[in-house]
Steps between C-alpha positions, in 0.01 A plus 500: 500500500871419465630453851234355730545453872367170634470446874463142620361480854577148610814457290589197711214316329664202334206481259554850366828660614733300274280539192461875559878536512542288186251697295601846619859420401426336164209711368603795281185675620588466868878468536573872488255575777505430873420187697438561870496195726314511833474229763457516875733201542853649475660164422264421214533855367880481508503173306266629228684831479831321453343284228370813325842668520671195352239477223544867407879463500490178295288656225657846519155652538439860602213399729515700823443306820353612830451286809334565834309340785289820510278537195455873553869551426466375142141578395582848368448523121376140473309416182406148616472351848473122509368351824643151544537431871363247745547464873624151587271366231623140507449468875155656513365330188590175673310609811201604289486163323542291816234682702253517210535124447377445857171657389472304177648760264789362296732740317777400261638854484324704766597844375198628308161350584375314806614587852858522374419775253300689761777484758770598254299810409475592868878463531603685184237756402553742791867534399400537135289799604793641700711478184228676304488786748873554448459476122220756509724729706822463299427375144122525445527462122672161517332182385444265794523132406376255761682167472390368840246224548208497527541707185129568456425576865791744521416648160139555603627654824717746307201602290292556813753660734763659273290605199712807433795285389545331163510131582450150368576152628695210356553128515762326286282198423372646170827654381477582129587373247579177688142417599368552148782287358419218743136491393593525132703184555213327678267601220729342242560834328878483551735213578600430860851637441390800291474866593201727445543676164349839423260339255370249756482767766288715271259225390464313832209672679575397857311650793538440874316678780392467862626601843871438552581128546142419396529579128349296217556464126191658347605486136767316301434542128751468216407624154142518623484137618452413867810320629361429847431132417868446419606673822258289703619180334862586585397558861312169508799306363743657746256447787483127432874477568493694827576321824532635850844526655843597379645843557231704324351644816140561599444782249597274208331174603217370277467834320416358158245255640336779698502726193315226310242459777439874520461519123236228519323698775516851352588462132810718529869434565659637814810705421671487841431155638769497770292769672152462351450155653527677838213735409237229463350280771523176302843393625446558871396143588129571552364232264290223651550278192872545462692679225736380229748764618593515870464817709764767447841442649610779732762757402849382599668750732825307531545459126446872445762587764747268329432663164555848647832390647609354166427827319688708757793259466491560125507878555799460732685289242470785251593761758815323617623384161424131545285524189563732207270797447456381143306210652274745681405661169449160334297352787278799581213623286264791459237557765137591442522834685820623337376375161196726542710792622729461198198501267352807668828693490594397148153524346546144374131429428498164679194375689523335844268326744437749779262517796295816477145635485286332237357810337298357210728208406262248660163668435289288737715581804531828691738762363703488822530119507871439558594245235812362336477581129719570200575873504673758288748708698653845472638760737151650509271202549439128533209413269331157498429348162153368419435158652129439452235391750594288801341154481195463724604279788862606496383859530335424835813328629713794387278748682511295820880504487508875435256567784719293734804703395321832548369406842850388596662823381244707689554296817878539466450877526218515755607227743130416528449138607146494362628609158774239520253227592291598198808446282553154649135406450494632144814307408421208265683241713329546838193286575416568866424828676618367836820360351566822312477708816716262703758474219514878467567546871763225511685644201493853642647375827764286327621796293471767766867593472472611137152654495410863580411573862148608398396134488570456872391825659 
């Protein structure tokens, strides 16, 4: 394929929109195709469209641009449709975290597991399905890439309720080759300031798997020798230096110390600690003897708003010439989704961590278990590489998370309160049936304005 058409639904996403523009303009495999930007917010769409136009002009690219608040206007002939939208996410994640804390559930992120992940699925998945109906009608052969949290819940939902479409789900936390390079440094295979060479990449057998945001390092061997002890020692050393406070935010606080504790408990290293610590009940403040690490700090709504504003200000500086476009190309980098699209289009033979059905990669889990694994990609298929058996203990936790996600996705379609309550009670963070039911009802009422009417009729 020489001239792919990529449609970004939710182009106003400051996590993805800028990087998609950067890569579609700079990649020789993408910059003669078409980039279609869609956002229901006309102001955000106009700002991203102007940035894309300036980027194309600056590089002299032949990339065609389309822009619309109506996705149906630009879906024709799409090869890839990336879903990257969220409805007032900052506001409602804050509501999720505050209400859940009243019932003893503390969330440092609140967008994937726990009541926050459940509520975000209820808010976003119905619109994801609406998008898929339009895709099926207009460009049924396109690849659908879900980039909306909860990645696994929405990805499972697509498998269940839009099985006719080619789809997979993404999270940028395990972006290759960066994640492998980071662990090669921790393992002492390369220096802290070194890059990952082809030789190291080939001889470093590094395997991660698990549900999205709850992934674990299952193997780290170099030249046949296990390098896990070196990785664990690096985590232990860094953890000893960690203190609470500063500007790191709740997702970054005490991560190395928690990683060390979880290694002691399970014998494996967590690969996504900023989220994984929210998936286990140990940091919820339930201990009667006290813990060495305090309960999770809550996700900071105000700080996230301020960060959003700073990024939009940066976009405006490029758009109005206050900052040179050359700085945009120096300061922006490749994104996980467009990296994968580039590899699929160009046949580049690069593997990526992708959320998809297990198949036989993890032989002691169901074939349809929706896991994040290293996959080979092409225009025809996404194929997980062999991982090996899931560790007993972790496997049970993984399945509980996946069952919570599936129950949530089913409830998001059915509007069935009993099915939704089952999701809350299956969730690994809830500890009381009565609290779960009361919390569910309070969250539904608090978010009535952005939830489908079926929940209130």
